[in-house]
PATI-334657 format. One record per atom (N, C-alpha, C): atom name; residue number from 0; x negated, y, z; residue in one letter. Coordinates in nm, 2 decimals, always signed. Example, Ala and Ser with C-alpha at 12.3 -4.5 7.8 and 13.67 -1.06 7.14 Angstrom:
<pt a="N" k="0" xx="-1.32" yy="-0.57" zz="+0.78" r="A"/>
<pt a="CA" k="0" xx="-1.23" yy="-0.45" zz="+0.78" r="A"/>
<pt a="C" k="0" xx="-1.32" yy="-0.33" zz="+0.78" r="A"/>
<pt a="N" k="1" xx="-1.28" yy="-0.22" zz="+0.71" r="S"/>
<pt a="CA" k="1" xx="-1.37" yy="-0.11" zz="+0.71" r="S"/>
<pt a="C" k="1" xx="-1.29" yy="+0.00" zz="+0.79" r="S"/>
% end
This chain:
<pt a="N" k="0" xx="-0.08" yy="-0.12" zz="+0.00" r="M"/>
<pt a="CA" k="0" xx="+0.00" yy="+0.00" zz="+0.00" r="M"/>
<pt a="C" k="0" xx="-0.09" yy="+0.12" zz="+0.00" r="M"/>
<pt a="N" k="1" xx="-0.05" yy="+0.22" zz="-0.08" r="L"/>
<pt a="CA" k="1" xx="-0.12" yy="+0.34" zz="-0.09" r="L"/>
<pt a="C" k="1" xx="-0.05" yy="+0.44" zz="+0.00" r="L"/>
<pt a="N" k="2" xx="-0.12" yy="+0.49" zz="+0.11" r="F"/>
<pt a="CA" k="2" xx="-0.07" yy="+0.59" zz="+0.20" r="F"/>
<pt a="C" k="2" xx="-0.16" yy="+0.71" zz="+0.19" r="F"/>
<pt a="N" k="3" xx="-0.10" yy="+0.82" zz="+0.15" r="E"/>
<pt a="CA" k="3" xx="-0.18" yy="+0.94" zz="+0.12" r="E"/>
<pt a="C" k="3" xx="-0.10" yy="+1.06" zz="+0.17" r="E"/>
<pt a="N" k="4" xx="-0.16" yy="+1.16" zz="+0.23" r="N"/>
<pt a="CA" k="4" xx="-0.10" yy="+1.29" zz="+0.27" r="N"/>
<pt a="C" k="4" xx="-0.15" yy="+1.39" zz="+0.17" r="N"/>
<pt a="N" k="5" xx="-0.05" yy="+1.46" zz="+0.11" r="I"/>
<pt a="CA" k="5" xx="-0.09" yy="+1.57" zz="+0.01" r="I"/>
<pt a="C" k="5" xx="-0.04" yy="+1.70" zz="+0.07" r="I"/>
<pt a="N" k="6" xx="-0.13" yy="+1.79" zz="+0.09" r="D"/>
<pt a="CA" k="6" xx="-0.10" yy="+1.92" zz="+0.14" r="D"/>
<pt a="C" k="6" xx="-0.05" yy="+2.01" zz="+0.03" r="D"/>
<pt a="N" k="7" xx="+0.08" yy="+2.03" zz="+0.02" r="L"/>
<pt a="CA" k="7" xx="+0.13" yy="+2.10" zz="-0.10" r="L"/>
<pt a="C" k="7" xx="+0.10" yy="+2.24" zz="-0.10" r="L"/>
<pt a="N" k="8" xx="+0.07" yy="+2.31" zz="+0.01" r="K"/>
<pt a="CA" k="8" xx="+0.03" yy="+2.44" zz="+0.01" r="K"/>
<pt a="C" k="8" xx="-0.11" yy="+2.46" zz="-0.05" r="K"/>
<pt a="N" k="9" xx="-0.19" yy="+2.36" zz="-0.05" r="K"/>
<pt a="CA" k="9" xx="-0.32" yy="+2.36" zz="-0.12" r="K"/>
<pt a="C" k="9" xx="-0.30" yy="+2.34" zz="-0.26" r="K"/>
<pt a="N" k="10" xx="-0.22" yy="+2.25" zz="-0.30" r="V"/>
<pt a="CA" k="10" xx="-0.19" yy="+2.22" zz="-0.44" r="V"/>
<pt a="C" k="10" xx="-0.12" yy="+2.33" zz="-0.51" r="V"/>
<pt a="N" k="11" xx="-0.02" yy="+2.40" zz="-0.44" r="F"/>
<pt a="CA" k="11" xx="+0.06" yy="+2.51" zz="-0.49" r="F"/>
<pt a="C" k="11" xx="+0.04" yy="+2.63" zz="-0.40" r="F"/>
<pt a="N" k="12" xx="-0.07" yy="+2.70" zz="-0.42" r="P"/>
<pt a="CA" k="12" xx="-0.10" yy="+2.82" zz="-0.33" r="P"/>
<pt a="C" k="12" xx="+0.01" yy="+2.93" zz="-0.34" r="P"/>
<pt a="N" k="13" xx="+0.09" yy="+2.93" zz="-0.44" r="K"/>
<pt a="CA" k="13" xx="+0.19" yy="+3.03" zz="-0.45" r="K"/>
<pt a="C" k="13" xx="+0.32" yy="+3.00" zz="-0.37" r="K"/>
<pt a="N" k="14" xx="+0.32" yy="+2.89" zz="-0.30" r="L"/>
<pt a="CA" k="14" xx="+0.44" yy="+2.86" zz="-0.22" r="L"/>
<pt a="C" k="14" xx="+0.45" yy="+2.97" zz="-0.11" r="L"/>
<pt a="N" k="15" xx="+0.57" yy="+3.00" zz="-0.07" r="P"/>
<pt a="CA" k="15" xx="+0.59" yy="+3.10" zz="+0.04" r="P"/>
<pt a="C" k="15" xx="+0.51" yy="+3.07" zz="+0.16" r="P"/>
<pt a="N" k="16" xx="+0.45" yy="+3.16" zz="+0.22" r="R"/>
<pt a="CA" k="16" xx="+0.37" yy="+3.14" zz="+0.35" r="R"/>
<pt a="C" k="16" xx="+0.47" yy="+3.12" zz="+0.46" r="R"/>
<pt a="N" k="17" xx="+0.44" yy="+3.01" zz="+0.54" r="T"/>
<pt a="CA" k="17" xx="+0.52" yy="+2.97" zz="+0.65" r="T"/>
<pt a="C" k="17" xx="+0.42" yy="+2.92" zz="+0.76" r="T"/>
<pt a="N" k="18" xx="+0.47" yy="+2.90" zz="+0.88" r="N"/>
<pt a="CA" k="18" xx="+0.39" yy="+2.85" zz="+0.99" r="N"/>
<pt a="C" k="18" xx="+0.39" yy="+2.70" zz="+1.00" r="N"/>
<pt a="N" k="19" xx="+0.46" yy="+2.63" zz="+0.91" r="T"/>
<pt a="CA" k="19" xx="+0.47" yy="+2.49" zz="+0.91" r="T"/>
<pt a="C" k="19" xx="+0.39" yy="+2.43" zz="+0.80" r="T"/>
<pt a="N" k="20" xx="+0.33" yy="+2.31" zz="+0.83" r="E"/>
<pt a="CA" k="20" xx="+0.25" yy="+2.24" zz="+0.72" r="E"/>
<pt a="C" k="20" xx="+0.36" yy="+2.18" zz="+0.63" r="E"/>
<pt a="N" k="21" xx="+0.33" yy="+2.18" zz="+0.50" r="V"/>
<pt a="CA" k="21" xx="+0.42" yy="+2.12" zz="+0.40" r="V"/>
<pt a="C" k="21" xx="+0.34" yy="+2.00" zz="+0.35" r="V"/>
<pt a="N" k="22" xx="+0.38" yy="+1.88" zz="+0.39" r="T"/>
<pt a="CA" k="22" xx="+0.31" yy="+1.76" zz="+0.35" r="T"/>
<pt a="C" k="22" xx="+0.39" yy="+1.66" zz="+0.28" r="T"/>
<pt a="N" k="23" xx="+0.34" yy="+1.61" zz="+0.17" r="L"/>
<pt a="CA" k="23" xx="+0.41" yy="+1.50" zz="+0.10" r="L"/>
<pt a="C" k="23" xx="+0.33" yy="+1.38" zz="+0.13" r="L"/>
<pt a="N" k="24" xx="+0.40" yy="+1.28" zz="+0.19" r="K"/>
<pt a="CA" k="24" xx="+0.34" yy="+1.15" zz="+0.22" r="K"/>
<pt a="C" k="24" xx="+0.38" yy="+1.04" zz="+0.13" r="K"/>
<pt a="N" k="25" xx="+0.29" yy="+0.96" zz="+0.08" r="S"/>
<pt a="CA" k="25" xx="+0.32" yy="+0.86" zz="-0.01" r="S"/>
<pt a="C" k="25" xx="+0.32" yy="+0.72" zz="+0.06" r="S"/>
<pt a="N" k="26" xx="+0.42" yy="+0.64" zz="+0.02" r="Y"/>
<pt a="CA" k="26" xx="+0.43" yy="+0.50" zz="+0.05" r="Y"/>
<pt a="C" k="26" xx="+0.45" yy="+0.43" zz="-0.08" r="Y"/>
<pt a="N" k="27" xx="+0.34" yy="+0.41" zz="-0.14" r="A"/>
<pt a="CA" k="27" xx="+0.34" yy="+0.36" zz="-0.28" r="A"/>
<pt a="C" k="27" xx="+0.27" yy="+0.22" zz="-0.29" r="A"/>
<pt a="N" k="28" xx="+0.32" yy="+0.14" zz="-0.38" r="R"/>
<pt a="CA" k="28" xx="+0.26" yy="+0.01" zz="-0.40" r="R"/>
<pt a="C" k="28" xx="+0.15" yy="+0.02" zz="-0.51" r="R"/>
<pt a="N" k="29" xx="+0.05" yy="-0.05" zz="-0.49" r="T"/>
<pt a="CA" k="29" xx="-0.07" yy="-0.05" zz="-0.58" r="T"/>
<pt a="C" k="29" xx="-0.07" yy="-0.18" zz="-0.65" r="T"/>
<pt a="N" k="30" xx="-0.16" yy="-0.19" zz="-0.75" r="A"/>
<pt a="CA" k="30" xx="-0.18" yy="-0.31" zz="-0.83" r="A"/>
<pt a="C" k="30" xx="-0.23" yy="-0.42" zz="-0.74" r="A"/>
<pt a="N" k="31" xx="-0.30" yy="-0.39" zz="-0.63" r="E"/>
<pt a="CA" k="31" xx="-0.35" yy="-0.49" zz="-0.54" r="E"/>
<pt a="C" k="31" xx="-0.23" yy="-0.55" zz="-0.46" r="E"/>
<pt a="N" k="32" xx="-0.12" yy="-0.48" zz="-0.45" r="D"/>
<pt a="CA" k="32" xx="+0.00" yy="-0.53" zz="-0.38" r="D"/>
<pt a="C" k="32" xx="+0.08" yy="-0.61" zz="-0.47" r="D"/>
<pt a="N" k="33" xx="+0.04" yy="-0.64" zz="-0.59" r="G"/>
<pt a="CA" k="33" xx="+0.12" yy="-0.71" zz="-0.68" r="G"/>
<pt a="C" k="33" xx="+0.22" yy="-0.62" zz="-0.76" r="G"/>
<pt a="N" k="34" xx="+0.20" yy="-0.49" zz="-0.75" r="A"/>
<pt a="CA" k="34" xx="+0.29" yy="-0.40" zz="-0.83" r="A"/>
<pt a="C" k="34" xx="+0.24" yy="-0.40" zz="-0.98" r="A"/>
<pt a="N" k="35" xx="+0.34" yy="-0.38" zz="-1.06" r="F"/>
<pt a="CA" k="35" xx="+0.31" yy="-0.37" zz="-1.20" r="F"/>
<pt a="C" k="35" xx="+0.24" yy="-0.24" zz="-1.23" r="F"/>
<pt a="N" k="36" xx="+0.17" yy="-0.23" zz="-1.34" r="L"/>
<pt a="CA" k="36" xx="+0.10" yy="-0.11" zz="-1.38" r="L"/>
<pt a="C" k="36" xx="+0.19" yy="-0.01" zz="-1.45" r="L"/>
<pt a="N" k="37" xx="+0.32" yy="-0.05" zz="-1.47" r="E"/>
<pt a="CA" k="37" xx="+0.41" yy="+0.04" zz="-1.54" r="E"/>
<pt a="C" k="37" xx="+0.46" yy="+0.14" zz="-1.44" r="E"/>
<pt a="N" k="38" xx="+0.53" yy="+0.25" zz="-1.50" r="K"/>
<pt a="CA" k="38" xx="+0.58" yy="+0.35" zz="-1.41" r="K"/>
<pt a="C" k="38" xx="+0.70" yy="+0.29" zz="-1.33" r="K"/>
<pt a="N" k="39" xx="+0.71" yy="+0.33" zz="-1.21" r="R"/>
<pt a="CA" k="39" xx="+0.82" yy="+0.29" zz="-1.12" r="R"/>
<pt a="C" k="39" xx="+0.90" yy="+0.40" zz="-1.08" r="R"/>
<pt a="N" k="40" xx="+1.03" yy="+0.38" zz="-1.05" r="P"/>
<pt a="CA" k="40" xx="+1.11" yy="+0.49" zz="-1.00" r="P"/>
<pt a="C" k="40" xx="+1.06" yy="+0.54" zz="-0.87" r="P"/>
<pt a="N" k="41" xx="+1.08" yy="+0.67" zz="-0.84" r="A"/>
<pt a="CA" k="41" xx="+1.03" yy="+0.73" zz="-0.72" r="A"/>
<pt a="C" k="41" xx="+1.15" yy="+0.79" zz="-0.65" r="A"/>
<pt a="N" k="42" xx="+1.14" yy="+0.81" zz="-0.51" r="V"/>
<pt a="CA" k="42" xx="+1.24" yy="+0.88" zz="-0.43" r="V"/>
<pt a="C" k="42" xx="+1.16" yy="+0.96" zz="-0.33" r="V"/>
<pt a="N" k="43" xx="+1.21" yy="+1.08" zz="-0.30" r="I"/>
<pt a="CA" k="43" xx="+1.16" yy="+1.16" zz="-0.19" r="I"/>
<pt a="C" k="43" xx="+1.26" yy="+1.16" zz="-0.08" r="I"/>
<pt a="N" k="44" xx="+1.22" yy="+1.12" zz="+0.04" r="V"/>
<pt a="CA" k="44" xx="+1.31" yy="+1.11" zz="+0.16" r="V"/>
<pt a="C" k="44" xx="+1.27" yy="+1.24" zz="+0.25" r="V"/>
<pt a="N" k="45" xx="+1.38" yy="+1.31" zz="+0.29" r="L"/>
<pt a="CA" k="45" xx="+1.36" yy="+1.43" zz="+0.37" r="L"/>
<pt a="C" k="45" xx="+1.41" yy="+1.39" zz="+0.51" r="L"/>
<pt a="N" k="46" xx="+1.34" yy="+1.46" zz="+0.61" r="H"/>
<pt a="CA" k="46" xx="+1.37" yy="+1.43" zz="+0.75" r="H"/>
<pt a="C" k="46" xx="+1.50" yy="+1.52" zz="+0.78" r="H"/>
<pt a="N" k="47" xx="+1.56" yy="+1.48" zz="+0.89" r="G"/>
<pt a="CA" k="47" xx="+1.67" yy="+1.56" zz="+0.95" r="G"/>
<pt a="C" k="47" xx="+1.62" yy="+1.66" zz="+1.04" r="G"/>
<pt a="N" k="48" xx="+1.71" yy="+1.73" zz="+1.11" r="G"/>
<pt a="CA" k="48" xx="+1.67" yy="+1.82" zz="+1.21" r="G"/>
<pt a="C" k="48" xx="+1.72" yy="+1.97" zz="+1.19" r="G"/>
<pt a="N" k="49" xx="+1.79" yy="+1.99" zz="+1.08" r="G"/>
<pt a="CA" k="49" xx="+1.86" yy="+2.12" zz="+1.06" r="G"/>
<pt a="C" k="49" xx="+1.77" yy="+2.24" zz="+1.06" r="G"/>
<pt a="N" k="50" xx="+1.65" yy="+2.22" zz="+1.00" r="Y"/>
<pt a="CA" k="50" xx="+1.56" yy="+2.33" zz="+0.98" r="Y"/>
<pt a="C" k="50" xx="+1.49" yy="+2.38" zz="+1.10" r="Y"/>
<pt a="N" k="51" xx="+1.53" yy="+2.34" zz="+1.22" r="Y"/>
<pt a="CA" k="51" xx="+1.46" yy="+2.39" zz="+1.34" r="Y"/>
<pt a="C" k="51" xx="+1.38" yy="+2.29" zz="+1.41" r="Y"/>
<pt a="N" k="52" xx="+1.39" yy="+2.16" zz="+1.37" r="M"/>
<pt a="CA" k="52" xx="+1.31" yy="+2.05" zz="+1.43" r="M"/>
<pt a="C" k="52" xx="+1.29" yy="+1.94" zz="+1.32" r="M"/>
<pt a="N" k="53" xx="+1.19" yy="+1.86" zz="+1.34" r="K"/>
<pt a="CA" k="53" xx="+1.16" yy="+1.75" zz="+1.25" r="K"/>
<pt a="C" k="53" xx="+1.19" yy="+1.62" zz="+1.32" r="K"/>
<pt a="N" k="54" xx="+1.29" yy="+1.55" zz="+1.27" r="S"/>
<pt a="CA" k="54" xx="+1.32" yy="+1.42" zz="+1.33" r="S"/>
<pt a="C" k="54" xx="+1.25" yy="+1.31" zz="+1.25" r="S"/>
<pt a="N" k="55" xx="+1.12" yy="+1.29" zz="+1.29" r="I"/>
<pt a="CA" k="55" xx="+1.03" yy="+1.20" zz="+1.22" r="I"/>
<pt a="C" k="55" xx="+1.06" yy="+1.05" zz="+1.22" r="I"/>
<pt a="N" k="56" xx="+1.15" yy="+1.01" zz="+1.32" r="T"/>
<pt a="CA" k="56" xx="+1.18" yy="+0.87" zz="+1.33" r="T"/>
<pt a="C" k="56" xx="+1.28" yy="+0.83" zz="+1.23" r="T"/>
<pt a="N" k="57" xx="+1.34" yy="+0.92" zz="+1.16" r="E"/>
<pt a="CA" k="57" xx="+1.44" yy="+0.89" zz="+1.06" r="E"/>
<pt a="C" k="57" xx="+1.38" yy="+0.85" zz="+0.92" r="E"/>
<pt a="N" k="58" xx="+1.28" yy="+0.92" zz="+0.88" r="Y"/>
<pt a="CA" k="58" xx="+1.25" yy="+0.90" zz="+0.73" r="Y"/>
<pt a="C" k="58" xx="+1.15" yy="+0.80" zz="+0.70" r="Y"/>
<pt a="N" k="59" xx="+1.06" yy="+0.77" zz="+0.79" r="T"/>
<pt a="CA" k="59" xx="+0.96" yy="+0.66" zz="+0.75" r="T"/>
<pt a="C" k="59" xx="+1.03" yy="+0.52" zz="+0.73" r="T"/>
<pt a="N" k="60" xx="+1.12" yy="+0.48" zz="+0.81" r="P"/>
<pt a="CA" k="60" xx="+1.19" yy="+0.35" zz="+0.78" r="P"/>
<pt a="C" k="60" xx="+1.27" yy="+0.35" zz="+0.66" r="P"/>
<pt a="N" k="61" xx="+1.33" yy="+0.47" zz="+0.62" r="V"/>
<pt a="CA" k="61" xx="+1.40" yy="+0.47" zz="+0.50" r="V"/>
<pt a="C" k="61" xx="+1.31" yy="+0.46" zz="+0.38" r="V"/>
<pt a="N" k="62" xx="+1.19" yy="+0.53" zz="+0.39" r="A"/>
<pt a="CA" k="62" xx="+1.09" yy="+0.53" zz="+0.28" r="A"/>
<pt a="C" k="62" xx="+1.04" yy="+0.39" zz="+0.26" r="A"/>
<pt a="N" k="63" xx="+1.01" yy="+0.32" zz="+0.37" r="L"/>
<pt a="CA" k="63" xx="+0.96" yy="+0.18" zz="+0.36" r="L"/>
<pt a="C" k="63" xx="+1.06" yy="+0.09" zz="+0.30" r="L"/>
<pt a="N" k="64" xx="+1.19" yy="+0.11" zz="+0.33" r="R"/>
<pt a="CA" k="64" xx="+1.30" yy="+0.03" zz="+0.27" r="R"/>
<pt a="C" k="64" xx="+1.31" yy="+0.05" zz="+0.12" r="R"/>
<pt a="N" k="65" xx="+1.30" yy="+0.17" zz="+0.08" r="F"/>
<pt a="CA" k="65" xx="+1.30" yy="+0.20" zz="-0.06" r="F"/>
<pt a="C" k="65" xx="+1.18" yy="+0.13" zz="-0.13" r="F"/>
<pt a="N" k="66" xx="+1.06" yy="+0.14" zz="-0.06" r="M"/>
<pt a="CA" k="66" xx="+0.94" yy="+0.08" zz="-0.12" r="M"/>
<pt a="C" k="66" xx="+0.96" yy="-0.07" zz="-0.13" r="M"/>
<pt a="N" k="67" xx="+1.03" yy="-0.14" zz="-0.04" r="S"/>
<pt a="CA" k="67" xx="+1.05" yy="-0.28" zz="-0.04" r="S"/>
<pt a="C" k="67" xx="+1.15" yy="-0.31" zz="-0.16" r="S"/>
<pt a="N" k="68" xx="+1.23" yy="-0.22" zz="-0.20" r="E"/>
<pt a="CA" k="68" xx="+1.32" yy="-0.24" zz="-0.31" r="E"/>
<pt a="C" k="68" xx="+1.26" yy="-0.21" zz="-0.44" r="E"/>
<pt a="N" k="69" xx="+1.13" yy="-0.17" zz="-0.45" r="G"/>
<pt a="CA" k="69" xx="+1.07" yy="-0.15" zz="-0.58" r="G"/>
<pt a="C" k="69" xx="+1.04" yy="-0.01" zz="-0.61" r="G"/>
<pt a="N" k="70" xx="+1.07" yy="+0.09" zz="-0.53" r="Y"/>
<pt a="CA" k="70" xx="+1.05" yy="+0.23" zz="-0.55" r="Y"/>
<pt a="C" k="70" xx="+0.91" yy="+0.27" zz="-0.50" r="Y"/>
<pt a="N" k="71" xx="+0.86" yy="+0.38" zz="-0.56" r="Q"/>
<pt a="CA" k="71" xx="+0.75" yy="+0.45" zz="-0.50" r="Q"/>
<pt a="C" k="71" xx="+0.81" yy="+0.55" zz="-0.41" r="Q"/>
<pt a="N" k="72" xx="+0.79" yy="+0.54" zz="-0.28" r="A"/>
<pt a="CA" k="72" xx="+0.86" yy="+0.63" zz="-0.19" r="A"/>
<pt a="C" k="72" xx="+0.77" yy="+0.74" zz="-0.13" r="A"/>
<pt a="N" k="73" xx="+0.83" yy="+0.85" zz="-0.10" r="F"/>
<pt a="CA" k="73" xx="+0.75" yy="+0.97" zz="-0.05" r="F"/>
<pt a="C" k="73" xx="+0.84" yy="+1.03" zz="+0.05" r="F"/>
<pt a="N" k="74" xx="+0.77" yy="+1.09" zz="+0.16" r="T"/>
<pt a="CA" k="74" xx="+0.85" yy="+1.17" zz="+0.25" r="T"/>
<pt a="C" k="74" xx="+0.79" yy="+1.31" zz="+0.24" r="T"/>
<pt a="N" k="75" xx="+0.88" yy="+1.41" zz="+0.27" r="L"/>
<pt a="CA" k="75" xx="+0.83" yy="+1.55" zz="+0.27" r="L"/>
<pt a="C" k="75" xx="+0.86" yy="+1.62" zz="+0.40" r="L"/>
<pt a="N" k="76" xx="+0.75" yy="+1.67" zz="+0.46" r="D"/>
<pt a="CA" k="76" xx="+0.76" yy="+1.75" zz="+0.58" r="D"/>
<pt a="C" k="76" xx="+0.77" yy="+1.90" zz="+0.53" r="D"/>
<pt a="N" k="77" xx="+0.89" yy="+1.95" zz="+0.53" r="Y"/>
<pt a="CA" k="77" xx="+0.91" yy="+2.09" zz="+0.48" r="Y"/>
<pt a="C" k="77" xx="+0.91" yy="+2.19" zz="+0.59" r="Y"/>
<pt a="N" k="78" xx="+0.91" yy="+2.32" zz="+0.56" r="S"/>
<pt a="CA" k="78" xx="+0.90" yy="+2.43" zz="+0.65" r="S"/>
<pt a="C" k="78" xx="+1.03" yy="+2.43" zz="+0.74" r="S"/>
<pt a="N" k="79" xx="+1.00" yy="+2.46" zz="+0.87" r="L"/>
<pt a="CA" k="79" xx="+1.10" yy="+2.48" zz="+0.97" r="L"/>
<pt a="C" k="79" xx="+1.12" yy="+2.62" zz="+1.01" r="L"/>
<pt a="N" k="80" xx="+1.21" yy="+2.65" zz="+1.09" r="L"/>
<pt a="CA" k="80" xx="+1.23" yy="+2.79" zz="+1.14" r="L"/>
<pt a="C" k="80" xx="+1.10" yy="+2.84" zz="+1.20" r="L"/>
<pt a="N" k="81" xx="+1.06" yy="+2.96" zz="+1.19" r="P"/>
<pt a="CA" k="81" xx="+1.13" yy="+3.08" zz="+1.14" r="P"/>
<pt a="C" k="81" xx="+1.14" yy="+3.09" zz="+0.98" r="P"/>
<pt a="N" k="82" xx="+1.08" yy="+2.99" zz="+0.91" r="A"/>
<pt a="CA" k="82" xx="+1.10" yy="+3.00" zz="+0.76" r="A"/>
<pt a="C" k="82" xx="+1.24" yy="+3.00" zz="+0.72" r="A"/>
<pt a="N" k="83" xx="+1.28" yy="+3.08" zz="+0.63" r="Q"/>
<pt a="CA" k="83" xx="+1.42" yy="+3.09" zz="+0.59" r="Q"/>
<pt a="C" k="83" xx="+1.45" yy="+3.03" zz="+0.46" r="Q"/>
<pt a="N" k="84" xx="+1.57" yy="+2.98" zz="+0.44" r="Y"/>
<pt a="CA" k="84" xx="+1.62" yy="+2.93" zz="+0.32" r="Y"/>
<pt a="C" k="84" xx="+1.60" yy="+3.04" zz="+0.21" r="Y"/>
<pt a="N" k="85" xx="+1.55" yy="+3.01" zz="+0.10" r="P"/>
<pt a="CA" k="85" xx="+1.53" yy="+2.89" zz="+0.02" r="P"/>
<pt a="C" k="85" xx="+1.38" yy="+2.84" zz="+0.02" r="P"/>
<pt a="N" k="86" xx="+1.30" yy="+2.87" zz="+0.12" r="H"/>
<pt a="CA" k="86" xx="+1.16" yy="+2.82" zz="+0.12" r="H"/>
<pt a="C" k="86" xx="+1.16" yy="+2.67" zz="+0.11" r="H"/>
<pt a="N" k="87" xx="+1.25" yy="+2.60" zz="+0.17" r="Q"/>
<pt a="CA" k="87" xx="+1.25" yy="+2.46" zz="+0.17" r="Q"/>
<pt a="C" k="87" xx="+1.28" yy="+2.40" zz="+0.03" r="Q"/>
<pt a="N" k="88" xx="+1.37" yy="+2.47" zz="-0.04" r="L"/>
<pt a="CA" k="88" xx="+1.39" yy="+2.43" zz="-0.18" r="L"/>
<pt a="C" k="88" xx="+1.27" yy="+2.44" zz="-0.27" r="L"/>
<pt a="N" k="89" xx="+1.20" yy="+2.55" zz="-0.25" r="F"/>
<pt a="CA" k="89" xx="+1.08" yy="+2.57" zz="-0.33" r="F"/>
<pt a="C" k="89" xx="+0.98" yy="+2.46" zz="-0.30" r="F"/>
<pt a="N" k="90" xx="+0.97" yy="+2.42" zz="-0.17" r="E"/>
<pt a="CA" k="90" xx="+0.88" yy="+2.31" zz="-0.13" r="E"/>
<pt a="C" k="90" xx="+0.92" yy="+2.18" zz="-0.20" r="E"/>
<pt a="N" k="91" xx="+1.05" yy="+2.15" zz="-0.19" r="L"/>
<pt a="CA" k="91" xx="+1.09" yy="+2.03" zz="-0.26" r="L"/>
<pt a="C" k="91" xx="+1.07" yy="+2.03" zz="-0.41" r="L"/>
<pt a="N" k="92" xx="+1.09" yy="+2.15" zz="-0.47" r="A"/>
<pt a="CA" k="92" xx="+1.06" yy="+2.16" zz="-0.62" r="A"/>
<pt a="C" k="92" xx="+0.91" yy="+2.14" zz="-0.64" r="A"/>
<pt a="N" k="93" xx="+0.83" yy="+2.18" zz="-0.55" r="A"/>
<pt a="CA" k="93" xx="+0.68" yy="+2.16" zz="-0.57" r="A"/>
<pt a="C" k="93" xx="+0.65" yy="+2.02" zz="-0.56" r="A"/>
<pt a="N" k="94" xx="+0.71" yy="+1.94" zz="-0.46" r="A"/>
<pt a="CA" k="94" xx="+0.69" yy="+1.80" zz="-0.45" r="A"/>
<pt a="C" k="94" xx="+0.73" yy="+1.72" zz="-0.57" r="A"/>
<pt a="N" k="95" xx="+0.85" yy="+1.76" zz="-0.63" r="V"/>
<pt a="CA" k="95" xx="+0.90" yy="+1.69" zz="-0.75" r="V"/>
<pt a="C" k="95" xx="+0.80" yy="+1.72" zz="-0.86" r="V"/>
<pt a="N" k="96" xx="+0.75" yy="+1.84" zz="-0.88" r="S"/>
<pt a="CA" k="96" xx="+0.65" yy="+1.88" zz="-0.98" r="S"/>
<pt a="C" k="96" xx="+0.52" yy="+1.80" zz="-0.96" r="S"/>
<pt a="N" k="97" xx="+0.48" yy="+1.79" zz="-0.84" r="Y"/>
<pt a="CA" k="97" xx="+0.35" yy="+1.71" zz="-0.81" r="Y"/>
<pt a="C" k="97" xx="+0.37" yy="+1.57" zz="-0.86" r="Y"/>
<pt a="N" k="98" xx="+0.48" yy="+1.51" zz="-0.82" r="L"/>
<pt a="CA" k="98" xx="+0.51" yy="+1.37" zz="-0.86" r="L"/>
<pt a="C" k="98" xx="+0.52" yy="+1.35" zz="-1.01" r="L"/>
<pt a="N" k="99" xx="+0.58" yy="+1.44" zz="-1.07" r="R"/>
<pt a="CA" k="99" xx="+0.60" yy="+1.43" zz="-1.22" r="R"/>
<pt a="C" k="99" xx="+0.46" yy="+1.44" zz="-1.29" r="R"/>
<pt a="N" k="100" xx="+0.37" yy="+1.51" zz="-1.24" r="T"/>
<pt a="CA" k="100" xx="+0.24" yy="+1.53" zz="-1.31" r="T"/>
<pt a="C" k="100" xx="+0.14" yy="+1.43" zz="-1.26" r="T"/>
<pt a="N" k="101" xx="+0.17" yy="+1.36" zz="-1.15" r="N"/>
<pt a="CA" k="101" xx="+0.07" yy="+1.26" zz="-1.10" r="N"/>
<pt a="C" k="101" xx="+0.13" yy="+1.12" zz="-1.10" r="N"/>
% end
């Protein structure tokens, strides 16, 4: 399994400045795991918490379940308060852009 943390603020320096780290985490299968070398469907799982807290116990099991079903799974730690909407949407768009190019 490929587990990687991607700091989206480093990859996309024009993202709005916030006090929260914006991290895309991968839970992807590799060729060594018996995965095919073809493209696989991907899903980004977001944590709950209503923009003021991060409920991290929710999204990792969901991402692992998607991975077990054949998806390349990713979780996104997006900005929390005091960051205001639509910062989180810009961060999600950056994550989708990153996955499409990589």
